[in-house]
Steps between C-alpha positions, in 0.01 A plus 500: 500500500347718252701776340197727467410710793158609597392856417517742779183620660423867451530713808204679654549842331479335155163349592358845598625640162307226311173569685493880444256490215224418754336790680227567744168601351271770625140455610274408203335802331123517544328408175220716365249218452202734477650704215592174321153363548338822369731495188419135431124559535518795261695301243265201527193732474650667191564158338138384566358832381707471182397143430131584556525804272663302221244230532215757476654661193547159336133420566388830355710449197358156457145637506592758235665229282186278528280795392724579206493130392118516502514822303728346239283188470188725448685708243613180317130384493388833358774496242401149378135609481600807303706286257194276447276803443736643244522160319113491492478856367761426232301204367453557121135390506414751779687781310301421187172502691587826671591655157166393352314648799676830430382499143828411338484283179750258361735657249458468131750340264860559598730692264873518509692806392851473357727785425658508160800698615679575820432845657777713637531512878389868524168427318573721198348361175717540196338686208591233246188294563172612673239249597196460276181569687285305252681165540456458875286725729727448798822620338430874536421450869835321560713752308676798661304746279164466684 
């Protein structure tokens, strides 16, 4: 009734050929569990030792950092005190009092000197005009001819 025929069944030798990839296994190899256990204990102990060592180093560094912070705070306090001391020593009233204690006296009237001509850069005075010693007593002291 149907025009399609059923596929033929494979024969027995073809079935054997399909199952050839399977093989019989040998006895299981004895595992070295003691060696594995020793290796794992050594690795674990090394990891714990490393973690403890790093923690101890971090704690030591933290103590050093705290000591340095205290040292910096102390140095900043000393610096602020020294700045205040310098400001107190530079006070004009204190400088005047210290000068009077040393026997210094206030200056007399102030005089200003003006040059009538420009001097050469090497300090040589031209012979055209010489300063007059009678007009100003400081001119001979300021000239090159002293």
